[in-house]
C-alpha positions in Angstrom: 28.8 92.5 110.5 30.2 92.7 107.0 32.1 95.9 108.0 33.6 94.0 111.0 34.7 91.2 108.7 36.3 93.6 106.3 38.1 95.4 109.1 39.3 92.1 110.5 40.6 91.0 107.1 42.3 94.4 106.6 43.9 94.2 110.0 45.1 90.6 109.2 46.6 91.8 105.9 48.4 94.7 107.6 49.8 92.4 110.2 51.0 90.0 107.6 52.6 92.8 105.6 54.3 94.1 108.7 55.6 90.7 109.6 57.0 90.3 106.0 58.6 93.7 106.2 60.1 92.9 109.6 61.5 89.6 108.3 63.0 91.4 105.3 64.5 94.0 107.5 65.9 91.4 109.8 67.4 89.5 106.9 69.0 92.7 105.6 70.5 93.5 109.0 71.8 90.0 109.4 73.5 90.2 106.0 75.0 93.6 107.0 76.2 92.1 110.3 77.9 89.2 108.5 79.5 91.6 106.0 80.7 93.8 108.8 82.2 90.9 110.6 84.0 89.8 107.5 85.4 93.3 107.1 86.4 93.5 110.7 88.2 90.2 110.4 89.9 91.2 107.2 91.0 94.5 108.6 92.0 92.9 111.8 94.3 90.4 110.0 95.8 93.2 107.9 96.1 96.0 110.5 99.7 97.0 111.0 99.4 100.3 112.8 101.0 99.2 116.1 99.7 97.8 119.4 96.3 99.5 119.1 95.7 97.9 115.8 96.8 94.5 117.1 94.4 94.9 120.1 91.6 95.8 117.8 92.4 92.9 115.5 92.5 90.5 118.4 89.1 91.8 119.7 87.6 91.5 116.2 88.9 87.9 115.8 87.5 87.0 119.2 84.2 88.4 118.4 84.2 86.6 115.1 84.9 83.2 116.7 82.3 83.7 119.4 84.8 83.5 122.3 84.3 87.1 123.1 86.3 86.9 126.3 88.7 89.6 127.1 88.9 92.9 128.8 85.9 95.2 128.5 88.1 97.8 126.8 88.8 95.3 124.0 85.1 94.7 123.5 84.6 98.5 123.2 87.4 98.8 120.7 85.9 95.9 118.8 82.5 97.6 118.6 84.1 100.9 117.6 86.1 99.1 114.9 83.1 97.1 113.7 81.0 100.3 113.4 83.9 102.1 111.6 84.4 99.4 109.1 80.7 99.3 108.5 80.6 103.0 107.8 83.6 102.7 105.5 81.9 99.8 103.6 78.7 101.8 103.3 80.5 104.8 101.9 82.4 102.7 99.4 79.4 100.6 98.5 77.5 103.8 97.5 80.0 104.4 94.8 80.5 100.8 93.6 78.4 100.7 90.5 79.5 98.8 87.4 78.1 100.0 84.1 76.0 97.6 82.1 78.4 97.9 79.1 79.4 94.3 79.5 78.3 91.2 81.3 80.5 91.0 84.4 81.6 87.5 85.3 80.5 86.5 88.8 84.0 85.3 89.7 85.8 88.5 88.8 87.3 90.1 91.9 90.0 92.5 92.9 91.6 92.9 96.4 92.8 96.4 97.4 94.7 97.4 100.6 94.0 101.0 101.7 95.9 102.9 104.3 93.6 105.4 106.1 94.7 108.3 108.3 92.7 109.0 111.5 90.8 111.9 109.8 89.6 109.6 107.0 92.1 110.6 104.4 93.3 107.7 102.2 97.0 107.8 102.3 97.7 104.9 100.0 95.9 102.3 98.0 97.3 99.3 96.2 96.1 96.2 94.6 96.9 93.0 96.4 95.2 91.1 93.6 94.1 92.7 90.3 91.3 91.1 88.3 92.0 89.9 84.8 89.6 92.6 83.5 91.3 96.0 83.1 88.0 97.9 83.1 87.0 96.2 86.4 90.2 97.4 87.9 89.7 100.9 86.7 86.2 101.0 88.2 87.7 99.8 91.5 90.2 102.7 91.4 87.4 105.2 90.4 85.2 104.0 93.3 88.0 104.5 95.8 88.6 108.1 94.5 84.9 108.9 94.6 84.6 107.5 98.2 87.4 109.6 99.6 87.7 110.9 102.2 86.4 108.1 104.3 84.8 108.7 107.7 87.2 109.7 110.5 88.1 107.1 113.1 85.5 107.1 116.0 86.5 107.8 119.6 88.0 104.7 121.0 90.2 103.8 118.1 93.4 105.5 119.1 95.8 104.5 116.3 96.9 107.2 113.9 96.5 105.0 110.8 94.8 101.8 109.8 95.2 99.4 106.9 91.9 97.9 105.5 91.6 95.2 103.0 88.7 95.4 100.5 87.5 92.7 98.1 85.5 94.0 95.1 83.2 91.8 93.2 80.3 92.7 90.9 77.6 94.1 93.1 79.5 93.9 96.4 82.4 95.1 98.4 83.6 93.4 101.6 
């Protein structure tokens, strides 16, 4: 009887731990989805690589607003674009580490526009907005160099180049 009680308590604890882990995983995935949507919208607003980019931006904007209506091809482009931007963000995020040499202000940020070729080669990067902190800006540039080349465009994104806007803040890129 004592054994059964201990087994029941152990099973209950395992179920509770599993539920907490599932909740944490769901929170992490939700944050990732929100970040991806932000990037898709940012990239969609700044894409200038012709009609294909405009179609992808329109699909990304529709998905972001929840209207989601449009041709099924647009939805596929949107999904491909979302996945691509998420892969780009993950790769850049891996290299975005600020040293603890100073206390970084939470409101410090830099915005960079990168032009990416279909094979993932970064053709150009320029600051749209530099932070007031010279070292922060240098770490942004270093991160972009370490992250190159970026992933190649997936099947379904037919443009030859794409512009992507990135906002760097301490601890995050979006």
